[in-house]
PDBQT receptor file of N, H, CA, C and O in Angstrom, charges set to zero:
ATOM      1  N   MET A   1       0.838  -1.172   0.003  1.00  0.00    +0.000 N 
ATOM      2  CA  MET A   1      -0.007  -0.002  -0.002  1.00  0.00    +0.000 C 
ATOM      3  C   MET A   1       0.885   1.232  -0.003  1.00  0.00    +0.000 C 
ATOM      4  O   MET A   1       1.499   1.564   1.011  1.00  0.00    +0.000 OA
ATOM      5  N   ALA A   2       0.950   1.890  -1.115  1.00  0.00    +0.000 N 
ATOM      6  H   ALA A   2       0.450   1.620  -1.939  1.00  0.00    +0.000 HD
ATOM      7  CA  ALA A   2       1.895   2.989  -1.329  1.00  0.00    +0.000 C 
ATOM      8  C   ALA A   2       1.734   4.143  -0.339  1.00  0.00    +0.000 C 
ATOM      9  O   ALA A   2       2.715   4.807  -0.004  1.00  0.00    +0.000 OA
ATOM     10  N   HIS A   3       0.528   4.386   0.128  1.00  0.00    +0.000 N 
ATOM     11  H   HIS A   3      -0.269   3.847  -0.143  1.00  0.00    +0.000 HD
ATOM     12  CA  HIS A   3       0.331   5.517   1.046  1.00  0.00    +0.000 C 
ATOM     13  C   HIS A   3       0.952   5.269   2.406  1.00  0.00    +0.000 C 
ATOM     14  O   HIS A   3       1.068   6.214   3.186  1.00  0.00    +0.000 OA
ATOM     15  N   PHE A   4       1.363   4.032   2.739  1.00  0.00    +0.000 N 
ATOM     16  H   PHE A   4       1.268   3.265   2.105  1.00  0.00    +0.000 HD
ATOM     17  CA  PHE A   4       2.057   3.754   3.997  1.00  0.00    +0.000 C 
ATOM     18  C   PHE A   4       3.567   3.865   3.889  1.00  0.00    +0.000 C 
ATOM     19  O   PHE A   4       4.243   3.860   4.917  1.00  0.00    +0.000 OA
ATOM     20  N   TRP A   5       4.121   3.964   2.703  1.00  0.00    +0.000 N 
ATOM     21  H   TRP A   5       3.571   3.968   1.867  1.00  0.00    +0.000 HD
ATOM     22  CA  TRP A   5       5.569   4.006   2.547  1.00  0.00    +0.000 C 
ATOM     23  C   TRP A   5       6.193   5.165   3.328  1.00  0.00    +0.000 C 
ATOM     24  O   TRP A   5       7.213   4.988   3.993  1.00  0.00    +0.000 OA
ATOM     25  N   LYS A   6       5.586   6.337   3.248  1.00  0.00    +0.000 N 
ATOM     26  H   LYS A   6       4.757   6.480   2.707  1.00  0.00    +0.000 HD
ATOM     27  CA  LYS A   6       6.176   7.497   3.929  1.00  0.00    +0.000 C 
ATOM     28  C   LYS A   6       6.015   7.408   5.444  1.00  0.00    +0.000 C 
ATOM     29  O   LYS A   6       6.647   8.171   6.175  1.00  0.00    +0.000 OA
ATOM     30  N   LEU A   7       5.197   6.508   5.916  1.00  0.00    +0.000 N 
ATOM     31  H   LEU A   7       4.684   5.888   5.322  1.00  0.00    +0.000 HD
ATOM     32  CA  LEU A   7       5.030   6.291   7.372  1.00  0.00    +0.000 C 
ATOM     33  C   LEU A   7       5.962   5.214   7.886  1.00  0.00    +0.000 C 
ATOM     34  O   LEU A   7       5.877   4.821   9.049  1.00  0.00    +0.000 OA
ATOM     35  N   GLY A   8       6.844   4.736   7.035  1.00  0.00    +0.000 N 
ATOM     36  H   GLY A   8       6.912   5.055   6.090  1.00  0.00    +0.000 HD
ATOM     37  CA  GLY A   8       7.807   3.709   7.453  1.00  0.00    +0.000 C 
ATOM     38  C   GLY A   8       7.459   2.307   6.998  1.00  0.00    +0.000 C 
ATOM     39  O   GLY A   8       8.168   1.359   7.335  1.00  0.00    +0.000 OA
ATOM     40  N   GLY A   9       6.392   2.154   6.247  1.00  0.00    +0.000 N 
ATOM     41  H   GLY A   9       5.816   2.924   5.973  1.00  0.00    +0.000 HD
ATOM     42  CA  GLY A   9       6.040   0.840   5.725  1.00  0.00    +0.000 C 
ATOM     43  C   GLY A   9       7.011   0.430   4.625  1.00  0.00    +0.000 C 
ATOM     44  O   GLY A   9       7.610   1.284   3.972  1.00  0.00    +0.000 OA
ATOM     45  N   ALA A  10       7.167  -0.858   4.422  1.00  0.00    +0.000 N 
ATOM     46  H   ALA A  10       6.681  -1.552   4.952  1.00  0.00    +0.000 HD
ATOM     47  CA  ALA A  10       8.075  -1.363   3.401  1.00  0.00    +0.000 C 
ATOM     48  C   ALA A  10       7.523  -1.098   2.015  1.00  0.00    +0.000 C 
ATOM     49  O   ALA A  10       6.327  -1.248   1.766  1.00  0.00    +0.000 OA
ATOM     50  N   VAL A  11       8.413  -0.701   1.115  1.00  0.00    +0.000 N 
ATOM     51  H   VAL A  11       9.384  -0.578   1.317  1.00  0.00    +0.000 HD
ATOM     52  CA  VAL A  11       8.053  -0.517  -0.297  1.00  0.00    +0.000 C 
ATOM     53  C   VAL A  11       7.811  -1.903  -0.880  1.00  0.00    +0.000 C 
ATOM     54  O   VAL A  11       8.713  -2.742  -0.880  1.00  0.00    +0.000 OA
ATOM     55  N   GLU A  12       6.621  -2.146  -1.369  1.00  0.00    +0.000 N 
ATOM     56  H   GLU A  12       5.889  -1.465  -1.370  1.00  0.00    +0.000 HD
ATOM     57  CA  GLU A  12       6.199  -3.490  -1.818  1.00  0.00    +0.000 C 
ATOM     58  C   GLU A  12       6.220  -3.609  -3.338  1.00  0.00    +0.000 C 
ATOM     59  O   GLU A  12       5.372  -4.285  -3.921  1.00  0.00    +0.000 OA
ATOM     60  N   VAL A  13       7.176  -2.960  -3.976  1.00  0.00    +0.000 N 
ATOM     61  H   VAL A  13       7.864  -2.410  -3.503  1.00  0.00    +0.000 HD
ATOM     62  CA  VAL A  13       7.275  -3.027  -5.430  1.00  0.00    +0.000 C 
ATOM     63  C   VAL A  13       8.583  -3.714  -5.775  1.00  0.00    +0.000 C 
ATOM     64  O   VAL A  13       9.630  -3.361  -5.232  1.00  0.00    +0.000 OA
ATOM     65  N   ALA A  14       8.536  -4.681  -6.662  1.00  0.00    +0.000 N 
ATOM     66  H   ALA A  14       7.686  -4.967  -7.103  1.00  0.00    +0.000 HD
ATOM     67  CA  ALA A  14       9.752  -5.384  -7.092  1.00  0.00    +0.000 C 
ATOM     68  C   ALA A  14      10.433  -4.514  -8.136  1.00  0.00    +0.000 C 
ATOM     69  O   ALA A  14      10.291  -4.757  -9.335  1.00  0.00    +0.000 OA
ATOM     70  N   ALA A  15      11.184  -3.487  -7.684  1.00  0.00    +0.000 N 
ATOM     71  H   ALA A  15      11.299  -3.291  -6.710  1.00  0.00    +0.000 HD
ATOM     72  CA  ALA A  15      11.788  -2.515  -8.583  1.00  0.00    +0.000 C 
ATOM     73  C   ALA A  15      12.861  -3.115  -9.463  1.00  0.00    +0.000 C 
ATOM     74  O   ALA A  15      13.266  -2.487 -10.441  1.00  0.00    +0.000 OA
ATOM     75  N   ASP A  16      13.333  -4.301  -9.152  1.00  0.00    +0.000 N 
ATOM     76  H   ASP A  16      13.004  -4.812  -8.358  1.00  0.00    +0.000 HD
ATOM     77  CA  ASP A  16      14.394  -4.919  -9.962  1.00  0.00    +0.000 C 
ATOM     78  C   ASP A  16      13.822  -5.818 -11.068  1.00  0.00    +0.000 C 
ATOM     79  O   ASP A  16      14.594  -6.411 -11.821  1.00  0.00    +0.000 OA
ATOM     80  N   ARG A  17      12.537  -5.931 -11.183  1.00  0.00    +0.000 N 
ATOM     81  H   ARG A  17      11.910  -5.450 -10.572  1.00  0.00    +0.000 HD
ATOM     82  CA  ARG A  17      11.940  -6.750 -12.244  1.00  0.00    +0.000 C 
ATOM     83  C   ARG A  17      11.782  -5.935 -13.516  1.00  0.00    +0.000 C 
ATOM     84  O   ARG A  17      11.799  -4.705 -13.471  1.00  0.00    +0.000 OA
ATOM     85  N   HIS A  18      11.630  -6.598 -14.630  1.00  0.00    +0.000 N 
ATOM     86  H   HIS A  18      11.616  -7.597 -14.667  1.00  0.00    +0.000 HD
ATOM     87  CA  HIS A  18      11.338  -5.964 -15.923  1.00  0.00    +0.000 C 
ATOM     88  C   HIS A  18      12.392  -4.916 -16.291  1.00  0.00    +0.000 C 
ATOM     89  O   HIS A  18      12.067  -3.816 -16.739  1.00  0.00    +0.000 OA
ATOM     90  N   GLN A  19      13.643  -5.279 -16.092  1.00  0.00    +0.000 N 
ATOM     91  H   GLN A  19      13.907  -6.173 -15.728  1.00  0.00    +0.000 HD
ATOM     92  CA  GLN A  19      14.777  -4.407 -16.423  1.00  0.00    +0.000 C 
ATOM     93  C   GLN A  19      14.704  -3.094 -15.635  1.00  0.00    +0.000 C 
ATOM     94  O   GLN A  19      15.164  -2.057 -16.113  1.00  0.00    +0.000 OA
ATOM     95  N   GLY A  20      14.138  -3.138 -14.450  1.00  0.00    +0.000 N 
ATOM     96  H   GLY A  20      13.764  -3.980 -14.061  1.00  0.00    +0.000 HD
ATOM     97  CA  GLY A  20      14.114  -1.972 -13.567  1.00  0.00    +0.000 C 
ATOM     98  C   GLY A  20      13.074  -0.919 -13.897  1.00  0.00    +0.000 C 
ATOM     99  O   GLY A  20      13.113   0.168 -13.320  1.00  0.00    +0.000 OA
ATOM    100  N   ALA A  21      12.142  -1.197 -14.805  1.00  0.00    +0.000 N 
ATOM    101  H   ALA A  21      12.111  -2.080 -15.274  1.00  0.00    +0.000 HD
ATOM    102  CA  ALA A  21      11.151  -0.203 -15.177  1.00  0.00    +0.000 C 
ATOM    103  C   ALA A  21       9.761  -0.845 -15.241  1.00  0.00    +0.000 C 
ATOM    104  O   ALA A  21       9.627  -2.065 -15.332  1.00  0.00    +0.000 OA
ATOM    105  N   SER A  22       8.755  -0.011 -15.193  1.00  0.00    +0.000 N 
ATOM    106  H   SER A  22       8.864   0.981 -15.120  1.00  0.00    +0.000 HD
ATOM    107  CA  SER A  22       7.370  -0.481 -15.273  1.00  0.00    +0.000 C 
ATOM    108  C   SER A  22       6.557   0.472 -16.119  1.00  0.00    +0.000 C 
ATOM    109  O   SER A  22       6.920   1.634 -16.298  1.00  0.00    +0.000 OA
ATOM    110  N   ASN A  23       5.466  -0.030 -16.631  1.00  0.00    +0.000 N 
ATOM    111  H   ASN A  23       5.172  -0.974 -16.486  1.00  0.00    +0.000 HD
ATOM    112  CA  ASN A  23       4.527   0.804 -17.364  1.00  0.00    +0.000 C 
ATOM    113  C   ASN A  23       3.528   1.397 -16.371  1.00  0.00    +0.000 C 
ATOM    114  O   ASN A  23       3.057   0.715 -15.461  1.00  0.00    +0.000 OA
ATOM    115  N   TYR A  24       3.218   2.664 -16.559  1.00  0.00    +0.000 N 
ATOM    116  H   TYR A  24       3.600   3.219 -17.298  1.00  0.00    +0.000 HD
ATOM    117  CA  TYR A  24       2.278   3.358 -15.695  1.00  0.00    +0.000 C 
ATOM    118  C   TYR A  24       1.130   3.907 -16.523  1.00  0.00    +0.000 C 
ATOM    119  O   TYR A  24       1.335   4.581 -17.532  1.00  0.00    +0.000 OA
ATOM    120  N   LEU A  25      -0.080   3.606 -16.077  1.00  0.00    +0.000 N 
ATOM    121  H   LEU A  25      -0.246   3.058 -15.257  1.00  0.00    +0.000 HD
ATOM    122  CA  LEU A  25      -1.298   4.128 -16.716  1.00  0.00    +0.000 C 
ATOM    123  C   LEU A  25      -1.725   5.344 -15.907  1.00  0.00    +0.000 C 
ATOM    124  O   LEU A  25      -1.990   5.240 -14.709  1.00  0.00    +0.000 OA
ATOM    125  N   TRP A  26      -1.790   6.494 -16.565  1.00  0.00    +0.000 N 
ATOM    126  H   TRP A  26      -1.575   6.578 -17.538  1.00  0.00    +0.000 HD
ATOM    127  CA  TRP A  26      -2.109   7.763 -15.916  1.00  0.00    +0.000 C 
ATOM    128  C   TRP A  26      -3.581   8.064 -16.030  1.00  0.00    +0.000 C 
ATOM    129  O   TRP A  26      -4.256   7.511 -16.898  1.00  0.00    +0.000 OA
ATOM    130  N   VAL A  27      -4.095   8.920 -15.182  1.00  0.00    +0.000 N 
ATOM    131  H   VAL A  27      -3.547   9.369 -14.476  1.00  0.00    +0.000 HD
ATOM    132  CA  VAL A  27      -5.502   9.265 -15.143  1.00  0.00    +0.000 C 
ATOM    133  C   VAL A  27      -6.006   9.800 -16.472  1.00  0.00    +0.000 C 
ATOM    134  O   VAL A  27      -7.164   9.587 -16.829  1.00  0.00    +0.000 OA
ATOM    135  N   ASP A  28      -5.151  10.488 -17.203  1.00  0.00    +0.000 N 
ATOM    136  H   ASP A  28      -4.210  10.661 -16.913  1.00  0.00    +0.000 HD
ATOM    137  CA  ASP A  28      -5.598  11.049 -18.486  1.00  0.00    +0.000 C 
ATOM    138  C   ASP A  28      -5.607  10.002 -19.598  1.00  0.00    +0.000 C 
ATOM    139  O   ASP A  28      -5.949  10.308 -20.740  1.00  0.00    +0.000 OA
ATOM    140  N   GLY A  29      -5.235   8.776 -19.265  1.00  0.00    +0.000 N 
ATOM    141  H   GLY A  29      -4.958   8.528 -18.337  1.00  0.00    +0.000 HD
ATOM    142  CA  GLY A  29      -5.331   7.671 -20.230  1.00  0.00    +0.000 C 
ATOM    143  C   GLY A  29      -4.043   7.319 -20.939  1.00  0.00    +0.000 C 
ATOM    144  O   GLY A  29      -4.007   6.312 -21.646  1.00  0.00    +0.000 OA
ATOM    145  N   HIS A  30      -2.968   8.107 -20.785  1.00  0.00    +0.000 N 
ATOM    146  H   HIS A  30      -2.998   8.925 -20.211  1.00  0.00    +0.000 HD
ATOM    147  CA  HIS A  30      -1.736   7.742 -21.453  1.00  0.00    +0.000 C 
ATOM    148  C   HIS A  30      -0.941   6.773 -20.602  1.00  0.00    +0.000 C 
ATOM    149  O   HIS A  30      -1.119   6.697 -19.386  1.00  0.00    +0.000 OA
ATOM    150  N   VAL A  31      -0.067   6.037 -21.256  1.00  0.00    +0.000 N 
ATOM    151  H   VAL A  31       0.078   6.099 -22.244  1.00  0.00    +0.000 HD
ATOM    152  CA  VAL A  31       0.794   5.060 -20.610  1.00  0.00    +0.000 C 
ATOM    153  C   VAL A  31       2.245   5.458 -20.900  1.00  0.00    +0.000 C 
ATOM    154  O   VAL A  31       2.586   5.844 -22.018  1.00  0.00    +0.000 OA
ATOM    155  N   SER A  32       3.080   5.355 -19.882  1.00  0.00    +0.000 N 
ATOM    156  H   SER A  32       2.803   5.041 -18.974  1.00  0.00    +0.000 HD
ATOM    157  CA  SER A  32       4.508   5.651 -20.078  1.00  0.00    +0.000 C 
ATOM    158  C   SER A  32       5.322   4.655 -19.244  1.00  0.00    +0.000 C 
ATOM    159  O   SER A  32       4.815   4.047 -18.300  1.00  0.00    +0.000 OA
ATOM    160  N   ASN A  33       6.584   4.508 -19.616  1.00  0.00    +0.000 N 
ATOM    161  H   ASN A  33       6.996   5.001 -20.382  1.00  0.00    +0.000 HD
ATOM    162  CA  ASN A  33       7.481   3.559 -18.966  1.00  0.00    +0.000 C 
ATOM    163  C   ASN A  33       8.514   4.348 -18.162  1.00  0.00    +0.000 C 
ATOM    164  O   ASN A  33       9.153   5.262 -18.682  1.00  0.00    +0.000 OA
ATOM    165  N   HIS A  34       8.670   3.979 -16.875  1.00  0.00    +0.000 N 
ATOM    166  H   HIS A  34       8.151   3.236 -16.452  1.00  0.00    +0.000 HD
ATOM    167  CA  HIS A  34       9.588   4.685 -15.984  1.00  0.00    +0.000 C 
ATOM    168  C   HIS A  34      10.266   3.715 -15.038  1.00  0.00    +0.000 C 
ATOM    169  O   HIS A  34       9.653   2.740 -14.602  1.00  0.00    +0.000 OA
ATOM    170  N   PRO A  35      11.548   3.978 -14.711  1.00  0.00    +0.000 N 
ATOM    171  CA  PRO A  35      12.171   3.251 -13.622  1.00  0.00    +0.000 C 
ATOM    172  C   PRO A  35      11.499   3.663 -12.303  1.00  0.00    +0.000 C 
ATOM    173  O   PRO A  35      10.998   4.780 -12.175  1.00  0.00    +0.000 OA
ATOM    174  N   PHE A  36      11.497   2.770 -11.351  1.00  0.00    +0.000 N 
ATOM    175  H   PHE A  36      11.904   1.862 -11.454  1.00  0.00    +0.000 HD
ATOM    176  CA  PHE A  36      10.857   3.057 -10.068  1.00  0.00    +0.000 C 
ATOM    177  C   PHE A  36      11.375   4.342  -9.437  1.00  0.00    +0.000 C 
ATOM    178  O   PHE A  36      10.600   5.078  -8.826  1.00  0.00    +0.000 OA
ATOM    179  N   GLU A  37      12.668   4.628  -9.569  1.00  0.00    +0.000 N 
ATOM    180  H   GLU A  37      13.298   4.030 -10.065  1.00  0.00    +0.000 HD
ATOM    181  CA  GLU A  37      13.264   5.809  -8.962  1.00  0.00    +0.000 C 
ATOM    182  C   GLU A  37      12.662   7.123  -9.485  1.00  0.00    +0.000 C 
ATOM    183  O   GLU A  37      12.733   8.149  -8.810  1.00  0.00    +0.000 OA
ATOM    184  N   GLU A  38      12.073   7.088 -10.683  1.00  0.00    +0.000 N 
ATOM    185  H   GLU A  38      12.015   6.253 -11.232  1.00  0.00    +0.000 HD
ATOM    186  CA  GLU A  38      11.414   8.271 -11.236  1.00  0.00    +0.000 C 
ATOM    187  C   GLU A  38      10.009   8.463 -10.689  1.00  0.00    +0.000 C 
ATOM    188  O   GLU A  38       9.382   9.495 -10.931  1.00  0.00    +0.000 OA
ATOM    189  N   THR A  39       9.509   7.472  -9.951  1.00  0.00    +0.000 N 
ATOM    190  H   THR A  39      10.018   6.634  -9.754  1.00  0.00    +0.000 HD
ATOM    191  CA  THR A  39       8.164   7.586  -9.420  1.00  0.00    +0.000 C 
ATOM    192  C   THR A  39       8.127   7.647  -7.898  1.00  0.00    +0.000 C 
ATOM    193  O   THR A  39       7.131   8.092  -7.328  1.00  0.00    +0.000 OA
ATOM    194  N   PHE A  40       9.182   7.212  -7.233  1.00  0.00    +0.000 N 
ATOM    195  H   PHE A  40       9.991   6.850  -7.696  1.00  0.00    +0.000 HD
ATOM    196  CA  PHE A  40       9.223   7.269  -5.763  1.00  0.00    +0.000 C 
ATOM    197  C   PHE A  40      10.668   7.347  -5.308  1.00  0.00    +0.000 C 
ATOM    198  O   PHE A  40      11.495   6.507  -5.661  1.00  0.00    +0.000 OA
ATOM    199  N   ASP A  41      10.957   8.379  -4.512  1.00  0.00    +0.000 N 
ATOM    200  H   ASP A  41      10.285   9.061  -4.225  1.00  0.00    +0.000 HD
ATOM    201  CA  ASP A  41      12.276   8.504  -3.885  1.00  0.00    +0.000 C 
ATOM    202  C   ASP A  41      12.075   9.224  -2.565  1.00  0.00    +0.000 C 
ATOM    203  O   ASP A  41      11.898  10.442  -2.538  1.00  0.00    +0.000 OA
ATOM    204  N   TRP A  42      12.104   8.476  -1.472  1.00  0.00    +0.000 N 
ATOM    205  H   TRP A  42      12.248   7.487  -1.495  1.00  0.00    +0.000 HD
ATOM    206  CA  TRP A  42      11.824   9.041  -0.175  1.00  0.00    +0.000 C 
ATOM    207  C   TRP A  42      12.833  10.114   0.218  1.00  0.00    +0.000 C 
ATOM    208  O   TRP A  42      12.470  11.098   0.862  1.00  0.00    +0.000 OA
ATOM    209  N   ASN A  43      14.089   9.934  -0.162  1.00  0.00    +0.000 N 
ATOM    210  H   ASN A  43      14.384   9.135  -0.686  1.00  0.00    +0.000 HD
ATOM    211  CA  ASN A  43      15.122  10.912   0.196  1.00  0.00    +0.000 C 
ATOM    212  C   ASN A  43      14.860  12.285  -0.428  1.00  0.00    +0.000 C 
ATOM    213  O   ASN A  43      15.177  13.313   0.170  1.00  0.00    +0.000 OA
ATOM    214  N   ARG A  44      14.292  12.297  -1.610  1.00  0.00    +0.000 N 
ATOM    215  H   ARG A  44      14.035  11.461  -2.096  1.00  0.00    +0.000 HD
ATOM    216  CA  ARG A  44      13.952  13.561  -2.285  1.00  0.00    +0.000 C 
ATOM    217  C   ARG A  44      12.520  13.992  -2.034  1.00  0.00    +0.000 C 
ATOM    218  O   ARG A  44      12.078  15.006  -2.576  1.00  0.00    +0.000 OA
ATOM    219  N   ARG A  45      11.786  13.241  -1.222  1.00  0.00    +0.000 N 
ATOM    220  H   ARG A  45      12.145  12.418  -0.782  1.00  0.00    +0.000 HD
ATOM    221  CA  ARG A  45      10.366  13.513  -0.970  1.00  0.00    +0.000 C 
ATOM    222  C   ARG A  45       9.559  13.555  -2.257  1.00  0.00    +0.000 C 
ATOM    223  O   ARG A  45       8.699  14.415  -2.446  1.00  0.00    +0.000 OA
ATOM    224  N   PHE A  46       9.856  12.611  -3.132  1.00  0.00    +0.000 N 
ATOM    225  H   PHE A  46      10.555  11.913  -2.978  1.00  0.00    +0.000 HD
ATOM    226  CA  PHE A  46       9.231  12.510  -4.441  1.00  0.00    +0.000 C 
ATOM    227  C   PHE A  46       8.343  11.285  -4.463  1.00  0.00    +0.000 C 
ATOM    228  O   PHE A  46       8.838  10.166  -4.329  1.00  0.00    +0.000 OA
ATOM    229  N   ASP A  47       7.039  11.468  -4.628  1.00  0.00    +0.000 N 
ATOM    230  H   ASP A  47       6.637  12.378  -4.737  1.00  0.00    +0.000 HD
ATOM    231  CA  ASP A  47       6.097  10.356  -4.552  1.00  0.00    +0.000 C 
ATOM    232  C   ASP A  47       4.972  10.512  -5.553  1.00  0.00    +0.000 C 
ATOM    233  O   ASP A  47       3.992  11.211  -5.298  1.00  0.00    +0.000 OA
ATOM    234  N   ARG A  48       5.118   9.850  -6.703  1.00  0.00    +0.000 N 
ATOM    235  H   ARG A  48       5.915   9.282  -6.910  1.00  0.00    +0.000 HD
ATOM    236  CA  ARG A  48       4.059   9.870  -7.714  1.00  0.00    +0.000 C 
ATOM    237  C   ARG A  48       2.979   8.829  -7.418  1.00  0.00    +0.000 C 
ATOM    238  O   ARG A  48       1.971   8.769  -8.122  1.00  0.00    +0.000 OA
ATOM    239  N   TRP A  49       3.180   8.011  -6.384  1.00  0.00    +0.000 N 
ATOM    240  H   TRP A  49       3.999   8.060  -5.812  1.00  0.00    +0.000 HD
ATOM    241  CA  TRP A  49       2.206   6.986  -6.002  1.00  0.00    +0.000 C 
ATOM    242  C   TRP A  49       1.110   7.557  -5.103  1.00  0.00    +0.000 C 
ATOM    243  O   TRP A  49       0.053   6.942  -4.967  1.00  0.00    +0.000 OA
ATOM    244  N   ASP A  50       1.333   8.688  -4.505  1.00  0.00    +0.000 N 
ATOM    245  H   ASP A  50       2.192   9.187  -4.616  1.00  0.00    +0.000 HD
ATOM    246  CA  ASP A  50       0.381   9.306  -3.596  1.00  0.00    +0.000 C 
ATOM    247  C   ASP A  50      -0.504  10.274  -4.390  1.00  0.00    +0.000 C 
ATOM    248  O   ASP A  50       0.002  11.272  -4.903  1.00  0.00    +0.000 OA
ATOM    249  N   PRO A  51      -1.797  10.008  -4.504  1.00  0.00    +0.000 N 
ATOM    250  CA  PRO A  51      -2.668  10.900  -5.299  1.00  0.00    +0.000 C 
ATOM    251  C   PRO A  51      -2.678  12.315  -4.801  1.00  0.00    +0.000 C 
ATOM    252  O   PRO A  51      -2.964  13.225  -5.579  1.00  0.00    +0.000 OA
ATOM    253  N   GLY A  52      -2.382  12.551  -3.544  1.00  0.00    +0.000 N 
ATOM    254  H   GLY A  52      -2.150  11.812  -2.911  1.00  0.00    +0.000 HD
ATOM    255  CA  GLY A  52      -2.368  13.887  -2.993  1.00  0.00    +0.000 C 
ATOM    256  C   GLY A  52      -1.177  14.722  -3.415  1.00  0.00    +0.000 C 
ATOM    257  O   GLY A  52      -1.231  15.951  -3.370  1.00  0.00    +0.000 OA
ATOM    258  N   THR A  53      -0.079  14.054  -3.834  1.00  0.00    +0.000 N 
ATOM    259  H   THR A  53      -0.035  13.056  -3.871  1.00  0.00    +0.000 HD
ATOM    260  CA  THR A  53       1.130  14.788  -4.194  1.00  0.00    +0.000 C 
ATOM    261  C   THR A  53       1.620  14.454  -5.604  1.00  0.00    +0.000 C 
ATOM    262  O   THR A  53       2.641  14.995  -6.029  1.00  0.00    +0.000 OA
ATOM    263  N   ALA A  54       0.946  13.603  -6.324  1.00  0.00    +0.000 N 
ATOM    264  H   ALA A  54       0.117  13.164  -5.978  1.00  0.00    +0.000 HD
ATOM    265  CA  ALA A  54       1.440  13.112  -7.609  1.00  0.00    +0.000 C 
ATOM    266  C   ALA A  54       1.666  14.203  -8.619  1.00  0.00    +0.000 C 
ATOM    267  O   ALA A  54       2.552  14.069  -9.463  1.00  0.00    +0.000 OA
ATOM    268  N   ALA A  55       0.917  15.266  -8.574  1.00  0.00    +0.000 N 
ATOM    269  H   ALA A  55       0.198  15.375  -7.888  1.00  0.00    +0.000 HD
ATOM    270  CA  ALA A  55       1.055  16.333  -9.562  1.00  0.00    +0.000 C 
ATOM    271  C   ALA A  55       2.150  17.351  -9.196  1.00  0.00    +0.000 C 
ATOM    272  O   ALA A  55       2.472  18.224 -10.002  1.00  0.00    +0.000 OA
ATOM    273  N   GLU A  56       2.720  17.241  -7.989  1.00  0.00    +0.000 N 
ATOM    274  H   GLU A  56       2.458  16.532  -7.334  1.00  0.00    +0.000 HD
ATOM    275  CA  GLU A  56       3.761  18.208  -7.582  1.00  0.00    +0.000 C 
ATOM    276  C   GLU A  56       5.053  17.905  -8.300  1.00  0.00    +0.000 C 
ATOM    277  O   GLU A  56       5.399  16.738  -8.482  1.00  0.00    +0.000 OA
ATOM    278  N   PRO A  57       5.793  18.956  -8.724  1.00  0.00    +0.000 N 
ATOM    279  CA  PRO A  57       7.069  18.738  -9.418  1.00  0.00    +0.000 C 
ATOM    280  C   PRO A  57       8.148  18.176  -8.529  1.00  0.00    +0.000 C 
ATOM    281  O   PRO A  57       9.268  17.946  -8.986  1.00  0.00    +0.000 OA
TER     282      PRO A  57
């Protein structure tokens, strides 16, 4: 559950699968391929998995 990651929960995504990247389906209907680090990085406070902050740069 991605919304628990920032509370200290374990990241439950196998970031090392599929050559380190995954396809993401966005709300506007487009799909793009990104490495996990481009979608979540706790050290940079970057979290595209949280709907409340996903649109923040």
